[in-house]
C-alpha positions as CSV (number, residue, x, y, z in Angstrom):
1,X,6.4,6.0,94.5
2,X,6.6,5.0,90.4
3,X,8.6,7.5,88.4
4,X,6.5,9.2,85.7
5,X,7.3,9.2,82.3
6,X,6.7,11.0,79.2
7,X,5.4,9.4,76.5
8,X,7.5,8.7,73.2
9,X,5.5,8.3,70.1
10,X,7.5,7.1,67.0
11,X,7.0,7.8,63.6
12,X,8.1,5.5,60.5
13,X,10.4,6.0,58.0
14,X,7.8,6.7,56.0
15,X,6.0,9.3,57.4
16,X,9.5,10.5,58.8
17,X,10.4,10.9,55.2
18,X,7.0,12.6,53.6
19,X,6.6,15.0,56.6
20,X,9.8,17.0,55.4
21,X,9.2,16.6,51.8
22,X,5.3,18.2,52.3
23,X,7.7,20.7,54.2
24,X,8.9,21.7,51.1
25,X,12.8,20.3,52.0
26,X,14.0,18.9,48.7
27,X,14.7,15.2,48.4
28,X,19.0,16.0,47.6
29,X,19.1,17.7,51.6
30,X,17.3,14.7,52.6
31,X,19.7,12.2,51.3
32,X,23.1,14.5,50.5
33,X,25.0,10.7,50.5
34,X,22.8,9.3,48.0
35,X,21.9,10.2,44.3
36,X,18.2,11.3,44.2
37,X,17.4,7.5,41.7
38,X,18.5,5.8,44.7
39,X,16.4,8.2,47.0
40,X,13.3,7.2,45.4
41,X,13.8,3.7,45.2
42,X,14.4,3.4,48.7
43,X,11.4,5.1,49.6
44,X,9.3,3.4,47.4
45,X,10.6,0.2,49.0
46,X,8.5,1.2,52.2
47,X,5.3,-0.3,52.9
48,X,2.8,2.5,51.8
49,X,1.0,4.2,54.6
50,X,-1.8,5.4,52.7
51,X,-3.9,7.4,55.5
52,X,-1.0,9.0,56.1
53,X,0.0,10.7,52.5
54,X,-3.8,11.2,51.9
55,X,-4.1,13.2,54.6
56,X,-0.9,15.2,53.9
57,X,-2.1,15.2,50.0
58,X,-5.4,16.5,51.2
59,X,-4.0,19.5,53.7
60,X,-1.7,20.4,50.9
61,X,-3.4,23.7,49.7
62,X,-3.8,24.0,45.5
63,X,-1.0,26.5,45.3
64,X,1.5,25.0,47.2
65,X,1.0,22.0,45.0
66,X,1.6,24.2,41.8
67,X,4.5,26.1,43.6
68,X,6.8,24.8,46.7
69,X,5.8,21.3,46.0
70,X,6.1,20.8,42.5
71,X,9.2,19.6,42.2
72,X,8.6,16.9,44.3
73,X,5.3,16.0,43.1
74,X,6.4,16.1,39.7
75,X,9.7,13.6,41.1
76,X,7.7,11.5,42.8
77,X,4.9,10.7,40.0
78,X,8.0,9.6,37.7
79,X,9.9,7.8,40.5
80,X,6.6,5.7,40.2
81,X,5.9,5.1,36.4
82,X,9.6,4.4,36.2
83,X,9.2,1.8,39.2
84,X,6.0,-0.1,37.2
85,X,8.0,0.0,34.1
86,X,11.3,-1.4,35.6
87,X,12.4,-5.1,34.9
88,X,14.9,-4.9,38.0
89,X,11.9,-3.5,40.7
90,X,10.3,-6.5,42.8
91,X,6.7,-7.0,42.6
92,X,6.6,-5.7,46.1
93,X,8.3,-2.3,45.1
94,X,5.9,-2.1,42.2
95,X,2.6,-2.9,44.3
96,X,4.2,0.8,46.5
97,X,4.2,2.2,43.1
98,X,1.1,2.1,41.7
99,X,-0.2,2.4,45.5
100,X,1.3,5.5,45.7
101,X,0.2,6.6,42.5
102,X,-3.5,5.9,43.5
103,X,-3.2,8.3,46.5
104,X,-1.5,10.6,44.3
105,X,-3.8,10.5,41.6
106,X,-7.1,10.7,44.2
107,X,-5.9,13.8,46.1
108,X,-4.3,15.9,43.6
109,X,-7.6,15.3,41.1
110,X,-9.5,16.5,43.7
111,X,-8.2,19.7,43.8
112,X,-10.2,21.3,41.0
113,X,-7.8,21.2,38.6
114,X,-7.8,22.7,34.8
115,X,-5.9,20.7,32.0
116,X,-2.9,22.4,32.3
117,X,-2.3,22.5,35.4
118,X,-2.8,18.4,36.3
119,X,0.4,18.5,33.4
120,X,2.1,20.5,36.1
121,X,1.7,18.7,38.6
122,X,2.6,14.9,37.0
123,X,4.7,16.2,34.6
124,X,6.2,19.4,35.4
125,X,4.7,21.1,32.7
126,X,2.9,21.1,29.0
127,X,7.1,19.9,27.6
128,X,7.0,16.5,29.3
129,X,3.0,15.6,29.0
130,X,4.1,13.4,26.3
131,X,7.0,11.5,28.2
132,X,5.2,11.1,31.7
133,X,1.3,10.2,30.3
134,X,2.5,8.0,27.5
135,X,4.8,6.4,30.2
136,X,1.9,6.2,32.8
137,X,-0.4,4.3,30.1
138,X,2.3,2.2,29.0
139,X,2.9,0.9,32.5
140,X,-0.9,0.4,32.9
141,X,-0.5,-1.8,29.9
142,X,2.6,-4.2,30.3
143,X,1.2,-4.6,34.2
144,X,-2.4,-5.9,33.1
145,X,-1.4,-7.8,29.7
146,X,1.8,-9.2,31.8
147,X,-0.2,-12.7,32.9
148,X,3.4,-13.9,34.6
149,X,3.3,-11.2,37.6
150,X,1.1,-11.9,40.6
151,X,-2.7,-11.6,40.8
152,X,-2.2,-8.9,43.5
153,X,0.2,-7.0,41.4
154,X,-2.5,-6.5,38.7
155,X,-5.3,-5.8,40.6
156,X,-3.5,-2.7,42.0
157,X,-2.4,-1.1,39.1
158,X,-6.2,-1.9,37.5
159,X,-7.3,-0.3,40.5
160,X,-5.0,2.8,40.2
161,X,-6.0,3.1,36.4
162,X,-9.2,3.7,37.4
163,X,-9.1,6.4,40.2
164,X,-6.7,8.2,37.4
165,X,-9.7,8.0,34.7
166,X,-12.0,9.2,37.4
167,X,-10.1,11.6,38.3
168,X,-9.3,13.4,35.4
169,X,-12.8,13.1,34.1
170,X,-13.1,14.7,30.8
171,X,-9.4,17.2,30.7
172,X,-7.2,17.0,28.4
173,X,-4.8,14.7,29.7
174,X,-7.6,12.1,29.7
175,X,-6.6,12.1,25.7
176,X,-3.6,9.6,26.5
177,X,-5.8,6.8,27.1
178,X,-7.1,7.2,23.8
179,X,-3.8,7.1,22.3
180,X,-2.6,4.0,24.0
181,X,-5.1,1.3,23.4
182,X,-6.0,-0.7,26.7
183,X,-8.4,-2.8,25.3
184,X,-6.0,-6.0,24.8
185,X,-4.2,-5.9,28.7
186,X,-8.4,-5.1,30.1
187,X,-9.5,-8.3,28.4
188,X,-6.8,-9.8,29.5
189,X,-7.8,-9.3,32.9
190,X,-11.0,-10.3,32.7
191,X,-10.2,-13.4,30.6
192,X,-7.7,-15.0,32.9
193,X,-8.5,-17.0,35.8
194,X,-6.4,-15.6,38.0
195,X,-7.3,-12.5,37.4
196,X,-10.9,-12.8,36.1
197,X,-12.3,-12.0,40.0
198,X,-11.3,-8.2,39.0
199,X,-14.1,-7.8,36.2
200,X,-16.1,-5.6,38.1
201,X,-13.4,-3.1,38.0
202,X,-12.0,-4.0,34.3
203,X,-15.3,-3.5,32.7
204,X,-15.9,-0.7,34.5
205,X,-12.7,1.1,32.9
206,X,-13.3,0.2,29.6
207,X,-16.5,1.6,29.8
208,X,-15.2,5.2,31.6
209,X,-12.5,5.0,28.5
210,X,-15.0,4.4,25.8
211,X,-17.0,7.8,27.0
212,X,-13.9,10.1,27.4
213,X,-15.2,12.8,24.9
214,X,-17.6,10.0,23.8
215,X,-20.1,13.0,21.8
216,X,-17.3,14.1,19.9
217,X,-14.5,12.0,19.6
218,X,-16.6,9.0,18.9
219,X,-14.7,7.8,15.6
220,X,-10.9,8.4,17.4
221,X,-12.0,7.1,20.3
222,X,-10.6,3.2,20.1
223,X,-12.3,1.5,23.2
224,X,-15.8,2.1,21.2
225,X,-14.8,0.6,18.1
226,X,-13.1,-2.1,19.8
227,X,-16.8,-2.9,21.7
228,X,-18.2,-2.5,18.2
229,X,-15.8,-5.0,16.7
230,X,-14.8,-7.3,18.8
231,X,-16.8,-11.3,19.2
232,X,-14.6,-12.2,22.0
233,X,-17.5,-14.2,23.8
234,X,-15.5,-14.9,26.8
235,X,-15.0,-11.2,27.5
236,X,-18.6,-10.8,27.3
237,X,-19.8,-14.1,29.4
238,X,-17.3,-12.6,31.9
239,X,-19.1,-8.9,32.3
240,X,-22.4,-10.6,31.7
241,X,-21.1,-12.9,35.3
242,X,-20.0,-9.5,37.5
243,X,-22.9,-7.5,36.3
244,X,-25.4,-10.2,37.6
245,X,-24.1,-9.9,41.0
246,X,-23.2,-6.6,41.0
247,X,-27.0,-6.1,40.2
248,X,-28.5,-8.6,42.4
249,X,-26.4,-6.2,45.2
250,X,-28.2,-3.3,44.2
251,X,-31.3,-4.8,44.6
252,X,-30.6,-6.4,47.8
253,X,-29.9,-2.8,49.1
254,X,-32.8,-1.3,47.9
255,X,-34.4,-4.4,49.6
256,X,-33.1,-4.2,52.8
257,X,-34.3,-0.9,53.6
258,X,-38.3,-1.5,52.8
259,X,-39.2,-5.6,52.4
260,X,-40.8,-6.6,49.2
261,X,-41.0,-9.6,49.3
262,X,-43.7,-9.9,47.7
263,X,-42.9,-10.5,43.7
264,X,-45.0,-9.0,40.7
265,X,-46.2,-10.7,37.9
266,X,-46.3,-14.2,38.8
267,X,-47.4,-13.8,42.2
268,X,-50.4,-13.1,44.5
269,X,-51.7,-9.7,44.6
270,X,-52.5,-9.8,48.4
271,X,-49.3,-8.5,50.0
272,X,-49.4,-5.4,48.2
273,X,-53.0,-5.0,49.1
274,X,-52.8,-5.5,52.7
275,X,-50.2,-2.4,52.4
276,X,-52.6,0.0,51.5
277,X,-54.6,1.3,54.3
278,X,-58.2,-0.3,53.8
279,X,-60.2,3.6,53.7
280,X,-58.3,4.7,50.6
281,X,-59.5,1.5,48.2
282,X,-59.7,4.6,45.4
283,X,-56.5,6.7,46.4
284,X,-54.2,7.5,43.9
285,X,-51.4,8.2,45.8
286,X,-49.7,4.6,48.0
287,X,-48.3,5.1,51.4
288,X,-44.8,4.4,51.1
289,X,-41.7,4.2,53.7
290,X,-40.0,7.4,54.5
291,X,-38.5,9.6,51.1
292,X,-35.1,9.7,53.0
293,X,-34.4,6.3,53.6
294,X,-33.7,5.8,49.7
295,X,-31.3,9.3,49.6
296,X,-28.3,7.4,48.8
297,X,-29.5,4.8,47.1
298,X,-28.6,2.9,44.6
299,X,-25.2,1.7,45.9
300,X,-22.2,2.7,44.0
301,X,-21.9,-1.2,42.5
302,X,-25.1,0.0,40.3
303,X,-22.0,1.9,38.0
304,X,-21.9,-2.0,36.8
305,X,-24.8,-0.4,34.1
306,X,-22.4,1.6,32.4
307,X,-20.2,-1.4,30.8
308,X,-23.5,-3.2,30.6
309,X,-25.3,-0.4,28.5
310,X,-22.0,0.2,26.6
311,X,-22.0,-3.6,25.2
312,X,-25.3,-3.8,24.4
313,X,-25.6,-0.7,22.5
314,X,-22.7,-1.4,20.5
315,X,-22.4,-4.7,20.1
316,X,-24.4,-7.5,18.2
317,X,-22.5,-10.2,19.7
318,X,-23.1,-9.3,23.0
319,X,-26.5,-8.8,22.8
320,X,-26.3,-12.5,21.5
321,X,-24.3,-13.4,24.4
322,X,-26.8,-11.9,27.1
323,X,-29.4,-13.2,25.2
324,X,-27.9,-17.1,25.6
325,X,-27.4,-16.5,29.0
326,X,-31.1,-16.3,29.7
327,X,-31.9,-19.1,27.5
328,X,-29.4,-21.3,28.5
329,X,-30.6,-21.2,32.0
330,X,-33.9,-22.3,30.8
331,X,-32.3,-25.2,29.2
332,X,-30.4,-26.8,31.9
333,X,-33.5,-25.6,34.0
334,X,-31.2,-24.9,37.4
335,X,-32.1,-23.5,40.1
336,X,-29.7,-20.6,41.3
337,X,-29.5,-18.2,44.1
338,X,-29.4,-15.4,41.3
339,X,-31.7,-15.5,38.2
340,X,-30.0,-14.8,34.6
341,X,-28.7,-11.1,34.0
342,X,-31.7,-10.2,31.7
343,X,-34.2,-10.9,34.6
344,X,-32.0,-9.5,37.4
345,X,-31.4,-6.1,35.3
346,X,-35.4,-5.5,34.7
347,X,-35.7,-6.0,38.6
348,X,-33.4,-3.4,39.2
349,X,-34.5,-1.1,36.7
350,X,-37.9,-1.3,38.6
351,X,-36.6,-0.3,42.1
352,X,-34.3,2.5,40.2
353,X,-37.4,3.9,38.4
354,X,-39.7,3.6,41.5
355,X,-37.4,5.5,43.6
356,X,-35.6,8.1,41.4
357,X,-37.6,11.0,42.9
358,X,-36.9,10.3,46.9
359,X,-34.7,12.5,47.6
360,X,-34.7,14.5,44.2
361,X,-31.4,13.8,43.8
362,X,-29.5,14.2,40.1
363,X,-27.4,11.0,40.4
364,X,-30.4,8.5,41.2
365,X,-32.4,9.8,38.3
366,X,-29.0,9.8,35.8
367,X,-28.8,6.5,37.2
368,X,-32.7,5.9,36.0
369,X,-32.5,7.5,33.0
370,X,-29.3,4.9,32.0
371,X,-31.6,1.9,32.9
372,X,-34.3,2.9,31.0
373,X,-31.9,3.2,27.9
374,X,-30.7,0.2,28.9
375,X,-34.1,-1.4,28.5
376,X,-35.1,0.6,24.9
377,X,-31.6,-1.0,24.0
378,X,-32.8,-4.4,24.8
379,X,-36.8,-3.8,23.5
380,X,-35.0,-3.2,19.8
381,X,-33.0,-6.7,20.2
382,X,-35.4,-9.0,18.3
383,X,-32.9,-11.4,20.0
384,X,-33.2,-10.2,23.6
385,X,-36.8,-10.3,23.2
386,X,-37.1,-13.7,22.1
387,X,-35.2,-15.0,24.8
388,X,-37.8,-12.9,27.4
389,X,-40.8,-14.4,25.7
390,X,-39.7,-18.1,26.2
391,X,-41.0,-19.7,29.0
392,X,-38.5,-19.3,31.6
393,X,-40.7,-19.8,34.8
394,X,-38.4,-17.0,36.3
395,X,-39.9,-14.5,38.6
396,X,-39.6,-11.1,37.5
397,X,-39.1,-9.6,41.6
398,X,-40.1,-6.1,41.0
399,X,-40.2,-2.9,43.1
400,X,-43.6,-2.8,45.5
401,X,-44.1,0.3,43.5
402,X,-44.9,-2.1,40.5
403,X,-44.7,-0.9,37.1
404,X,-48.2,0.7,36.8
405,X,-48.7,2.6,40.0
406,X,-44.7,4.1,39.6
407,X,-45.8,5.4,35.4
408,X,-49.2,7.3,37.0
409,X,-46.9,8.6,39.6
410,X,-44.6,9.5,37.2
411,X,-48.0,11.6,34.9
412,X,-49.3,12.8,38.6
413,X,-45.5,14.6,39.1
414,X,-45.7,15.8,35.5
415,X,-48.5,17.3,35.9
416,X,-48.6,19.1,39.6
417,X,-44.9,19.9,38.6
418,X,-45.1,21.3,35.2
419,X,-44.6,24.9,36.1
420,X,-41.4,24.4,37.8
421,X,-39.8,21.9,34.9
422,X,-37.7,24.1,31.7
423,X,-37.8,21.3,29.2
424,X,-41.4,21.3,28.3
425,X,-40.3,19.4,24.9
426,X,-39.4,16.6,26.8
427,X,-41.9,16.6,29.2
428,X,-44.7,16.8,26.0
429,X,-43.2,13.7,24.3
430,X,-42.8,11.9,28.2
431,X,-46.1,12.6,29.0
432,X,-47.3,11.6,25.8
433,X,-45.6,8.4,25.5
434,X,-46.1,7.5,29.1
435,X,-50.3,8.0,28.2
436,X,-49.9,5.8,24.8
437,X,-47.7,2.9,26.8
438,X,-50.8,2.9,29.7
439,X,-53.2,2.4,26.8
440,X,-51.3,0.0,24.9
441,X,-51.2,-2.2,27.7
442,X,-55.4,-1.8,28.1
443,X,-55.6,-2.1,24.6
444,X,-53.8,-5.4,24.4
445,X,-54.1,-6.6,27.6
446,X,-55.3,-10.1,27.3
447,X,-52.2,-10.9,25.0
448,X,-49.4,-8.6,26.7
449,X,-50.2,-9.3,30.6
450,X,-49.5,-13.4,31.7
451,X,-53.1,-13.9,33.5
452,X,-56.4,-12.4,34.1
453,X,-55.1,-11.1,37.3
454,X,-52.2,-9.1,36.2
455,X,-55.6,-7.6,34.0
456,X,-57.3,-7.0,37.1
457,X,-54.2,-5.4,38.6
458,X,-53.7,-3.0,36.2
459,X,-57.1,-1.8,35.5
460,X,-57.9,-1.4,39.1
461,X,-55.0,0.6,39.5
462,X,-56.4,3.4,36.6
463,X,-59.2,3.2,38.3
464,X,-58.1,4.2,41.9
465,X,-56.3,7.1,39.7
466,X,-58.4,8.0,37.7
467,X,-57.9,11.6,39.3
468,X,-54.4,11.6,38.1
469,X,-55.9,11.0,34.5
470,X,-57.9,13.5,34.8
471,X,-55.3,16.1,35.4
472,X,-53.8,15.1,32.3
473,X,-56.1,16.7,29.6
474,X,-55.3,20.6,31.3
475,X,-51.7,19.1,30.6
476,X,-51.7,18.2,27.0
477,X,-53.5,21.3,26.1
478,X,-50.5,23.6,27.8
479,X,-47.7,21.4,26.3
480,X,-49.5,22.2,22.8
481,X,-47.9,24.7,21.2
482,X,-50.4,26.8,18.8
483,X,-46.9,27.9,17.0
484,X,-45.9,24.4,15.8
485,X,-48.0,22.3,13.1
486,X,-48.1,19.2,15.6
487,X,-49.1,17.0,12.4
488,X,-45.8,17.5,11.4
489,X,-44.2,17.4,14.7
490,X,-45.3,13.8,14.5
491,X,-44.2,12.9,11.1
492,X,-47.6,13.4,9.4
493,X,-49.3,11.3,11.6
494,X,-52.1,12.8,13.7
495,X,-50.8,13.1,17.0
496,X,-52.4,10.2,19.7
497,X,-51.9,11.1,23.3
498,X,-55.4,12.7,23.5
499,X,-57.1,10.0,22.0
500,X,-55.4,7.6,24.3
501,X,-56.4,9.9,27.0
502,X,-59.4,9.4,26.2
503,X,-59.5,5.7,25.9
504,X,-58.3,6.0,29.6
505,X,-60.3,8.3,30.9
506,X,-63.5,6.7,29.6
507,X,-62.5,3.2,31.4
508,X,-61.6,4.7,34.9
509,X,-64.4,6.3,34.9
510,X,-66.7,3.3,34.2
511,X,-65.3,1.1,37.0
512,X,-65.0,4.3,39.1
513,X,-69.2,4.9,39.0
514,X,-69.6,0.9,39.8
515,X,-67.4,0.3,42.4
516,X,-69.2,3.5,44.0
517,X,-72.1,2.0,43.7
518,X,-71.6,-1.0,44.9
519,X,-70.4,1.1,47.9
520,X,-66.5,-0.4,47.8
521,X,-64.6,0.6,51.3
522,X,-61.7,-1.6,51.0
523,X,-58.8,-2.2,48.9
524,X,-59.8,-6.2,48.5
525,X,-63.0,-5.1,48.0
526,X,-62.4,-2.8,45.1
527,X,-60.2,-5.4,43.1
528,X,-62.6,-7.8,44.0
529,X,-65.1,-6.0,42.0
530,X,-63.0,-5.2,39.1
531,X,-62.4,-8.9,38.3
532,X,-66.1,-9.6,39.4
533,X,-66.9,-7.3,36.1
534,X,-64.1,-7.9,33.4
535,X,-64.9,-11.8,34.2
536,X,-68.8,-11.2,33.7
537,X,-68.6,-9.0,30.6
538,X,-65.5,-8.5,29.3
539,X,-63.0,-5.8,29.3
540,X,-64.7,-3.1,26.9
541,X,-62.1,-0.5,25.7
542,X,-62.0,2.3,23.0
543,X,-60.3,2.7,19.5
544,X,-57.4,0.5,19.1
545,X,-54.5,3.0,18.5
546,X,-51.4,1.1,17.9
547,X,-50.9,-0.8,14.5
548,X,-48.5,-4.1,13.8
549,X,-45.6,-1.7,13.0
550,X,-42.9,-1.6,14.4
551,X,-41.8,1.7,16.6
552,X,-38.9,3.9,15.4
553,X,-35.5,2.8,17.0
554,X,-34.7,5.6,19.9
555,X,-32.0,4.3,21.9
556,X,-29.3,6.4,22.5
557,X,-25.7,7.7,24.0
558,X,-25.9,8.8,27.8
559,X,-23.6,11.3,28.0
560,X,-25.0,13.1,30.8
561,X,-24.2,10.3,33.1
562,X,-20.6,10.1,32.6
563,X,-20.1,12.4,35.8
564,X,-21.8,10.3,38.3
565,X,-20.1,7.2,36.8
566,X,-16.5,8.9,38.1
567,X,-17.7,9.5,41.3
568,X,-19.2,6.3,41.9
569,X,-16.2,4.5,40.3
570,X,-13.9,6.4,42.6
571,X,-16.0,5.8,45.7
572,X,-15.4,2.0,45.1
573,X,-11.7,2.2,45.2
574,X,-9.2,2.2,47.5
């Protein structure tokens, strides 16, 4: 009979040392024969067990961190920063210091701290904050900007910086990153051959820094100024390259949930019709996949839209590079797995907007809003519009909702949910501009749409949604404020939305009657009937409300999005 042995578990030196530190045992008691500098130096020589350290930090109560554990945490942060800036420390030790700071930052900053509490935990108090946080930003700058250091170390420090900035959010210690301009070292990261693969994280860090107290500190934020003033096209091409791969991945994530393999605009309408029930040829609401399937969309990589927006919004040079991204693709006439960035962003926006309400998620709505603001900036750039108007022979793959159905469903949503919407001023503008957009598309359809088939598609969508448009008159009446001079509210011009609605409704009812008289019973029959009527008599439409003047520029900052950028940026880091 074999002798039974009790199992013995051995702890690593890393785990043993940190366990005792988290028990509140001072460092000088753990190594009574060493000075403290040597103790921390030897601790940072050890490989970092990230999971173990994170578990210990997450278990620690906030009060304990601000109490008995504060001396240990202060000393650990100080040692990590000192190691990163040391000329004597080897690259491995600096990597351990960066990893440790990343874990500490992620875990401590998740404890709902006030700005002064961050200073207590990281620096020991306000009096020592300048030394510690200036040391942190200097360490990040020195490592990222030093092209002689290994790319792996620079990557670890970059990730640590993203973690800290996401965790600090809009708290006051974030201002230290405004005092120390990291723009040159971030540019070096993006443009250096050995670190260009980390462009996604570097561009994200830059955009997060540019959004620190953006609304009230725009003139003081060096990153916003640098984005406006830089002419470094290598930087911008790098951001476009990284953004294109990330945006394409976001689109593929949507497509993996629900196959919508029929591209719009340049392809047939058949696959869309096959998804409709034959007995609902004139139904306004489509048959959609279950909404819960999209509750976690978009994936976190979609946060790349933030740096793209900041550069599009702030930099004329970037808008040129962005447009060149498309024109160069046309000139080369090459077939690539991923279309150029402007095309990819149009596709991505269609998915974001179409599924924004799938889970009533404020996050998905925020992404859709960011994407629409990005498109607005693009539409205000003659250079970008000129590139998009060129004959690219590129299929613009839109979400299966396509454009017209998404706009009509938006109007239906606003009409049915108005009582629960509190920002009625915004609802009024959104309703009016959506009606004007559909009216414009119908009025100028022959010049705006690429083929007769897409004209037929638009008219059919309007006809099958006649009931939705009939609801809009009551919505406009309800939104109208009798105490406000409507003429003044629209800069002295007569409000055009009621007339636009009258145009749309008249068209819808005209063809609705014809389809009912023809006994249409399926979607295919409905589309053929609409096409036959238009080909026979042309598209007769109402009053043209749209002049030739350029629309007012309305793009604006998207300050409200930043909290989602922090969360998704943090989720992407190790």
